[in-house]
C-alpha positions in Angstrom: 38.6 21.7 11.0 36.0 20.3 8.6 34.3 23.0 6.5 30.5 22.9 6.9 28.8 21.4 3.9 25.5 22.6 2.3 22.1 21.0 2.0 19.8 21.5 -1.0 16.1 20.7 -0.5 15.3 19.6 -4.0 11.9 18.8 -5.6 12.1 15.9 -8.0 8.7 16.6 -9.6 5.6 14.5 -9.8 6.9 11.2 -11.3 7.9 11.8 -14.9 11.7 12.1 -14.8 11.7 14.7 -17.7 9.9 17.1 -15.3 13.1 17.4 -13.3 14.4 20.9 -13.4 17.9 21.7 -14.7 19.0 23.0 -11.3 17.8 19.8 -9.7 19.7 17.7 -12.3 23.0 19.6 -11.6 22.7 19.2 -7.9 21.8 15.5 -8.0 24.6 14.6 -10.3 27.2 16.5 -8.2 25.9 15.5 -4.8 28.2 13.8 -2.2 25.2 12.5 -0.2 21.5 12.1 -1.1 18.6 11.5 1.3 15.6 10.6 -0.9 11.9 9.8 -0.5 9.6 7.0 -1.6 8.0 8.9 -4.5 11.3 9.7 -6.3 11.5 7.7 -9.5 14.2 5.2 -10.4 15.4 7.2 -13.3 16.1 10.2 -11.0 17.7 8.0 -8.4 20.0 6.6 -11.1 21.4 10.0 -11.6 23.1 10.0 -8.1 26.9 9.6 -8.5 28.1 6.1 -7.8 30.3 7.2 -4.9 27.7 9.3 -3.2 26.2 8.2 0.1 22.5 7.3 -0.3 20.0 7.2 2.5 16.4 6.1 1.9 14.0 8.2 4.1 10.7 7.3 2.4 7.3 7.7 4.0 4.5 5.4 2.9 1.0 5.2 4.5 1.6 4.0 8.0 5.3 3.2 7.4 8.2 5.6 7.8 11.7 4.6 7.1 12.9 7.4 9.4 10.9 9.7 11.7 11.0 13.3 10.6 13.1 14.4 13.5 15.8 11.8 12.6 15.8 13.1 9.0 16.3 16.6 10.2 19.2 15.6 12.3 20.7 13.4 9.6 20.8 16.4 7.2 22.6 18.5 9.9 25.1 15.7 10.6 25.9 15.0 6.9 26.5 18.7 6.3 28.6 18.7 9.4 30.9 16.2 7.7 31.5 18.8 5.0 29.3 17.0 2.4 27.2 18.6 -0.3 23.9 17.1 0.5 20.7 16.8 -1.6 17.5 16.2 0.2 15.4 14.7 -2.7 11.7 14.9 -2.4 8.8 14.0 -4.8 6.9 17.0 -6.1 7.8 20.3 -4.5 9.6 20.6 -1.1 7.3 23.3 0.1 4.0 21.9 -0.9 3.1 19.2 1.6 6.7 18.0 1.5 7.7 19.0 5.0 10.5 21.1 3.5 9.6 23.9 5.9 10.4 21.8 8.9 13.7 20.7 7.4 14.7 24.2 6.5 14.0 25.4 10.1 16.2 22.6 11.5 19.0 23.5 9.1 18.7 27.2 9.9 18.7 26.5 13.7 21.9 24.4 13.3 23.6 27.1 11.2 23.8 24.9 8.1 23.8 26.6 4.7 20.9 25.5 2.5 19.0 26.3 -0.7 15.5 25.3 -1.9 14.9 24.0 -5.4 11.2 23.9 -6.4 9.8 21.0 -8.2 6.7 20.4 -10.4 4.0 19.7 -7.8 1.5 17.0 -8.6 -1.5 19.3 -8.8 -0.2 21.2 -11.9 1.2 18.0 -13.4 -2.2 16.2 -13.1 -3.8 19.1 -15.0 -1.3 18.8 -17.8 -1.3 15.0 -18.0 -5.1 14.5 -17.9 -6.1 17.6 -20.0 -8.1 19.1 -17.1 -7.1 22.7 -16.4 -7.3 23.5 -12.6 -8.5 27.0 -13.3 -10.9 28.1 -16.1 -12.6 31.4 -16.6 -16.0 29.8 -17.1 -15.7 27.4 -14.2 -13.1 28.2 -11.5 -11.6 31.5 -10.5 -9.7 30.1 -7.5 -7.7 27.0 -6.5 -7.3 25.4 -3.1 -4.6 22.9 -2.3 -5.2 20.9 0.9 -4.2 17.6 2.5 -6.2 14.7 3.5 -3.6 13.5 6.0 -3.1 15.8 8.9 -0.4 15.6 11.6 -2.6 14.1 14.3 -4.4 11.7 12.0 -7.7 13.7 12.0 -9.4 15.4 9.0 -10.3 18.6 10.8 -10.5 21.0 7.8 -12.4 24.2 7.2 -15.2 22.4 5.2 -17.2 25.6 4.8 -14.4 27.2 2.8 -13.6 24.0 0.9 -17.2 23.5 -0.1 -17.6 26.7 -2.1 -18.5 26.6 -5.7 -16.6 28.2 -8.6 -13.3 26.9 -7.2 -11.2 23.9 -7.7 -10.2 21.8 -4.7 -7.1 19.6 -4.9 -6.5 17.1 -2.1 -3.1 15.6 -1.6 -2.6 12.3 0.3 -6.4 11.9 0.7 -7.3 8.6 -0.9 -7.9 6.7 2.3 -10.1 9.6 3.5 -12.0 10.0 0.2 -15.4 8.8 1.5 -15.2 11.3 4.4 -14.0 14.1 2.1 -16.9 13.6 -0.2 -19.4 13.3 2.6 -18.2 16.4 4.4 -18.2 18.6 1.3 -21.8 17.5 0.5 -22.8 18.1 4.1 -21.4 21.6 4.0 -23.3 22.6 0.8 -21.4 21.4 -2.2 -23.9 19.9 -4.6 -23.8 16.1 -4.8 -23.5 16.3 -8.6 -20.3 18.4 -8.5 -17.7 16.7 -10.7 -14.7 15.0 -9.2 -11.8 12.9 -10.3 -9.0 10.9 -8.7 -5.7 10.3 -10.5 -3.3 7.5 -9.5 0.5 7.7 -10.2 0.2 10.9 -12.2 2.7 11.5 -15.0 3.9 7.9 -15.0 3.0 4.9 -17.2 0.9 3.7 -14.3 -1.4 6.8 -14.4 -5.1 5.9 -14.1 -8.0 8.2 -13.6 -11.6 7.9 -12.4 -14.1 10.7 -12.8 -17.6 10.8 -11.2 -20.1 13.1 -9.5 -19.1 13.8 -5.9 -21.7 11.6 -4.4 -20.5 8.6 -6.4 -16.7 9.3 -6.5 -15.6 7.2 -3.5 -17.5 4.2 -4.7 -16.3 4.4 -8.3 -12.7 4.8 -7.1 -13.0 1.7 -4.8 -14.5 -0.3 -7.7 -11.6 0.7 -10.0 -9.1 -0.3 -7.3 -7.1 2.9 -7.4 -4.2 3.0 -5.0 -1.8 5.6 -3.5 -0.2 7.8 -4.6 -3.3 9.5 -5.8 -4.6 13.1 -6.1 -8.2 14.2 -5.7 -9.6 17.0 -7.9 -13.1 18.4 -7.1 -14.9 21.1 -8.9 -16.5 22.1 -12.2 -13.2 21.7 -14.1 -13.3 18.0 -13.5 -16.5 17.8 -15.5 -14.4 18.4 -18.6 -12.4 15.2 -18.1 -12.2 13.0 -21.1 -10.6 9.5 -21.0 -10.0 9.8 -24.7 -8.1 13.0 -24.3 -6.0 11.7 -21.4 -5.1 8.6 -23.3 -4.0 10.7 -26.3 -1.9 12.9 -24.1 -0.2 9.9 -22.4 0.3 8.1 -25.7 2.0 11.2 -27.2 4.1 11.8 -24.1 5.5 8.3 -23.8 5.8 7.6 -27.5 8.5 10.2 -27.6 10.3 8.4 -24.8 10.0 5.0 -26.4 11.3 6.3 -29.7 14.6 7.4 -28.1 15.5 4.3 -26.0 16.0 0.6 -26.1 15.0 -2.0 -23.6 18.7 -2.5 -22.7 19.4 1.1 -22.0 19.9 1.9 -18.3 17.6 4.6 -16.8 20.3 7.1 -16.1 21.8 6.6 -19.6 18.4 7.3 -21.1 17.7 10.4 -19.0 21.1 12.0 -18.6 21.8 12.8 -22.3 18.4 14.5 -22.7 19.2 16.7 -19.6 22.8 17.4 -20.6 21.5 18.6 -24.0 19.1 20.9 -22.3 21.7 22.2 -20.0 24.0 23.0 -22.9 21.3 24.7 -24.9 
C-alpha cells in the first residue's frame, strides 16, 4: 500500500526571487512534484529538482491552464501517489490565491498539508516604491480587495471602500480601473484623492503611474501599463516619488548584478544566496 504524500501550499512572493522564504526554498528544492502558477518567476521555478514532476496550472486574464476544480483533484491525486507535493503560488496562498479552496479539498480527501506564507504584493509594493501603506498622518487602516470577482462582476461595498484616512489596495483590478475610480468618486471619495498603479512589482519590469483618482485610469492607459498590476488608493499614494522609486530599484538590482554574470543560470545565482541564509 502506497503511503499518502503531503501537499504544501507555498507562497513564492511577489516576483523578486530573493523574497522567497527559507521554508519555501527548502520545500521547493526537496519536492517530488510541483504544481505552479503563472506569476511564479523563472529563478524560483529553476529551483525545482530535475527529477520532480512539474505541472503548469497558471491563470491569466481569461485563460486558465487548468480549472480550479481540476487543480484541487490533481493535488489530491499526486499526494495519493505518495509524493511530496508543492503547490507553488505567486504572493501568499491565502491572499487572493485560492489557497483556502485547495486546503478544503485536501482536508476533505484526508491529505496531509501545510501552508507556507509568502510576501504578498501589497506589502512588497510599499517597500519597492517607497510608499508606506499605513502612516500615522494619513492612513490608520488598510483594506485589501479584489477587482476580479468569481462571477465577473464588481459588486463591492463601495461605501466602505470610499472612506478617507485609509489605504485601499486592489488586486487583479487593472481591467476594471475606470469603474473602480468612478465608483469610489460616486460614493464620496474626493476626486483629488491620490492613487497609483504598479506593474510587475519587485521585478526589473516594475513601472508605476501616480495621479489623482479622477485622472488615474486615463494616465494608466496612456502609459500602457499591463497586468500583473496593483492599485493603491489613498493619501499615502500622494507621497509617491518617481525619483525615490528609481533609487530603491537601482540599489536593489545593483546588488544582484554585482554578484552574477550573464552566463550564470538562474538557479545557480539564487541557490547559493539562499543556502548561505539557511546555514546562517
